[in-house]
Legacy VTK file of the C-alpha trace (Angstrom):
# vtk DataFile Version 3.0
C-alpha trace
ASCII
DATASET POLYDATA
POINTS 48 float
121.294 190.411 103.364
121.141 189.912 99.596
122.280 186.394 99.867
119.244 185.451 101.931
116.985 187.013 99.243
118.795 185.114 96.526
118.496 181.823 98.482
114.694 182.431 98.912
114.234 183.190 95.244
116.205 180.070 94.339
114.120 177.965 96.751
110.919 179.382 95.305
112.083 178.542 91.738
113.013 175.053 92.801
109.620 174.601 94.380
107.752 175.764 91.323
109.859 173.486 89.009
109.149 170.409 91.247
105.458 171.223 91.438
105.312 171.514 87.674
107.179 168.227 87.160
105.044 166.462 89.683
101.854 167.756 88.099
102.931 166.618 84.627
103.548 163.120 86.010
100.098 162.990 87.602
98.639 163.898 84.239
100.469 161.191 82.342
98.346 158.421 80.905
98.644 155.018 82.720
98.841 152.146 80.288
95.871 149.650 80.522
98.419 146.810 81.094
99.776 148.552 84.072
96.211 149.223 85.470
95.440 145.563 85.018
98.600 144.501 86.875
97.795 146.754 89.742
94.239 145.304 89.910
95.626 141.794 89.953
97.878 142.804 92.888
94.976 144.233 94.758
92.851 141.178 94.308
95.668 139.019 95.392
96.314 141.086 98.506
92.669 141.157 99.496
92.495 137.356 99.509
95.412 137.041 101.993
LINES 1 49
48 0 1 2 3 4 5 6 7 8 9 10 11 12 13 14 15 16 17 18 19 20 21 22 23 24 25 26 27 28 29 30 31 32 33 34 35 36 37 38 39 40 41 42 43 44 45 46 47
């Protein structure tokens, strides 16, 4: 049953790595120009 334990450890490691990468992406600075473009899209969509 060692293979099942190894698989569970590998899955846990993958989960942790994905969480870390996702968290880093959430913490990245969003450029002001990108924020402005998003706001323009929201205004345009709300008028339709």
